[in-house]
Each structure stands twice: as structure tokens, then as C-alpha cells.
C-alpha positions in Angstrom: 72.8 -50.1 9.3 72.8 -52.3 6.3 75.4 -52.3 3.4 75.3 -55.6 1.9 77.2 -54.3 -1.1 80.0 -53.4 0.8 80.5 -56.3 2.9 80.2 -58.7 -0.1 82.8 -56.5 -1.9 84.9 -56.6 1.2 84.5 -60.9 2.1 85.3 -61.2 -1.8 88.5 -58.9 -1.2 89.4 -60.4 1.8 88.8 -64.4 0.7 90.9 -65.4 -2.3 88.3 -68.6 -2.3 85.4 -66.8 -3.4 84.5 -66.9 -7.1 81.7 -64.7 -7.1 79.4 -62.3 -5.1 76.8 -64.2 -5.2 78.2 -67.4 -3.7 79.6 -64.9 -1.2 76.6 -63.9 -0.4 75.5 -67.3 0.5 77.8 -69.2 1.8 80.2 -66.8 4.0 79.0 -67.9 7.4 80.7 -64.6 8.8 78.8 -62.4 6.4 76.0 -63.9 8.0 77.2 -63.8 12.1 77.7 -59.9 10.9 74.6 -59.1 9.4 72.6 -60.8 12.1 74.8 -58.9 15.2 73.8 -55.3 13.0 69.9 -56.4 13.8 70.6 -57.5 17.1 72.7 -54.8 18.1 69.8 -52.6 16.8 67.6 -54.6 19.4 70.2 -54.4 22.3 70.3 -50.5 21.3 66.7 -49.9 21.5 66.1 -51.4 24.8 64.8 -55.1 23.4 67.8 -56.9 24.8 65.9 -60.4 25.7 64.9 -60.4 22.1 68.9 -59.2 20.7 70.6 -62.3 23.4 67.9 -64.7 21.5 68.8 -63.5 18.3 72.6 -63.5 19.2 72.6 -67.5 20.7 70.7 -68.8 17.3 73.3 -67.1 14.7 75.7 -68.5 17.1 73.5 -72.1 16.5 73.7 -71.4 13.2 77.0 -70.2 12.2 79.5 -71.2 15.0 80.3 -67.4 15.5 79.2 -65.7 18.9 78.9 -62.2 18.6 77.4 -60.7 22.0 74.8 -58.0 20.7 76.0 -55.3 22.9 80.0 -55.5 21.2 80.4 -52.6 18.8 81.4 -53.2 15.8 82.4 -51.1 12.4 82.4 -51.0 8.6 84.0 -53.9 6.6 84.2 -56.1 9.6 85.6 -59.7 7.9 85.9 -63.0 9.9 86.9 -65.5 8.0 86.4 -69.1 8.4 84.3 -67.8 11.5 83.9 -71.5 13.6 85.3 -70.5 17.2 85.0 -67.0 17.0 83.5 -65.1 20.6 83.0 -61.2 20.4 82.2 -60.1 24.2 79.6 -57.3 25.3 81.8 -54.5 25.7 84.5 -55.3 22.8 84.8 -52.3 20.7 86.0 -53.2 16.6 87.2 -50.4 14.6 86.7 -50.6 10.5 88.6 -52.4 8.3 89.1 -55.3 10.7 89.8 -58.9 10.2 89.5 -62.0 12.5 90.5 -65.8 11.5 88.6 -68.7 13.2 88.5 -69.6 16.5 89.5 -65.8 17.8 88.0 -64.8 21.0 87.6 -60.9 22.1 87.0 -61.9 26.0 86.8 -60.3 29.4 89.0 -61.1 32.4 86.7 -59.2 34.7 83.6 -60.3 35.9 82.7 -56.5 37.1 80.1 -54.4 35.3 81.2 -51.9 32.8 84.5 -52.2 29.6 85.6 -55.3 30.3 86.2 -56.9 26.3 89.0 -55.2 24.1 89.2 -52.5 21.2 90.7 -53.3 18.0 91.1 -49.9 16.4 90.8 -49.9 12.4 93.1 -52.0 10.5 93.6 -54.9 13.3 94.2 -58.0 11.8 93.9 -61.2 14.3 95.8 -64.4 13.7 93.7 -68.2 14.0 93.1 -69.0 17.3 94.3 -65.8 19.3 92.7 -65.0 22.4 92.8 -61.2 23.3 91.4 -60.5 26.7 90.0 -57.8 29.1 89.3 -53.9 29.0 92.6 -53.0 26.7 93.7 -52.0 23.2 94.9 -52.8 19.8 96.2 -49.5 18.4 95.7 -48.9 14.8 97.0 -51.1 11.9 98.6 -53.6 14.4 98.9 -57.2 13.8 98.2 -60.2 16.5 99.9 -63.2 15.4 97.9 -66.9 15.5 97.0 -68.4 18.7 98.7 -65.5 20.5 97.7 -64.7 23.8 97.0 -60.9 24.7 96.7 -59.3 28.1 98.0 -56.1 27.7 97.9 -52.7 25.1 99.4 -53.1 21.6 100.6 -49.8 20.0 99.5 -48.4 16.6 101.3 -50.5 14.1 102.8 -53.2 16.1 103.3 -57.0 15.9 101.9 -58.8 18.6 102.6 -62.4 18.9 103.5 -65.6 21.7 102.0 -66.6 24.9 101.7 -64.1 26.5 102.3 -62.1 23.8 105.0 -60.0 22.8 105.0 -56.7 21.1 107.2 -55.4 18.5 107.2 -52.4 15.9 105.5 -53.6 12.4 108.0 -53.2 9.3 106.1 -53.3 6.0 108.2 -56.9 5.0 106.9 -58.4 7.9 103.4 -56.7 7.5 102.9 -58.3 4.1 104.8 -61.6 4.7 102.0 -61.8 8.5 99.3 -62.0 6.1 100.9 -64.4 2.9 102.5 -66.6 5.0 101.7 -68.3 8.6 105.4 -69.2 8.9 106.2 -65.1 9.8 103.4 -65.4 12.4 106.0 -66.7 15.0 
């Protein structure tokens, strides 16, 4: 359920401002939100749903990150500068996914059942992006900052704009996206 060392190493790898494992352990609100979510998700899956929701809201109050306890999150998930991140109940997140602040994985329907997005492994989502509905963002894809994604994104693609336009990901653009915000446009 918890792999603190792996989580801290992952955060340290993705955050150039992290100076030590101890500092990361103490101050990384994204890590704290993920750790709390794992406990709340365990309560949710064991039908202790009221306390799972209470724990989720308390974590939101502490960290500014709202993760519904019903959401499924894989290993090495990293939230950088997490304030304002919202992850809905039926969202599914694969391994090695990274999101920045202000990201919403939200629904577009009031129906019961799957209504939030699925992010497959290796996806990166830029600050302020909104991914809405029961859609899938394919493996190793990138979602640019402030993009609004309402349709499926194939694997190894880049989605940018409002509404998001999808294009194939090239190796050069992939690296530029991570290091240069100007490449997000």
C-alpha cells in the first residue's frame, strides 16, 4: 500500500528544487496528498466510505489538493506544486504520471458509473489543464498547460489548446515540453 522510499525518490527525481529526502518528506504537499489518498482509498474499498470522504476533505484542507477516495492511482504518481488539483471519483491514473498545479480530472455528467478520465502510464499534464469526461489519455502522452481535453488522446501524442488539438509527439517536442513552457503552445 505505501512505499515511502519509492515515493520520495520519485518526487526527488521530478522536483529540481528538492534538496534532500528529508526535506521532500516534510514539505511536499503532493506526496502528503497521495499518502492520505492511499489510506482514504483503502477505507473506500473496504466500505468505510463516510470516513474516507471525511479524510479526503481534511487532506484537501491541509494540502489544497482534492482527490476523491474512489479514484484509482498507480505507482510513482507525482503532483508538482499541487494547489488546486482536483481528481474525481472514477478517475484512473496509471504508473509514472505527473501533473502540475491547477489540473482537474473532472466529470461532464451527473450519471452514475465512469464519468472521469483515465490517464494511462507515463502521461504528463501541464499546469491548469482540464481533462473532462470518461475519456482516455493514452500512454506517454502530454497535455499542455491550460489545455481543455474533452476527447480521447491516443498514446504518444500531445494535446494543447482550448479545446485541445491532438498531434503526434516527436522526440524533440517531448523533451522541449518538459523543460520549456513555450513549447506547450
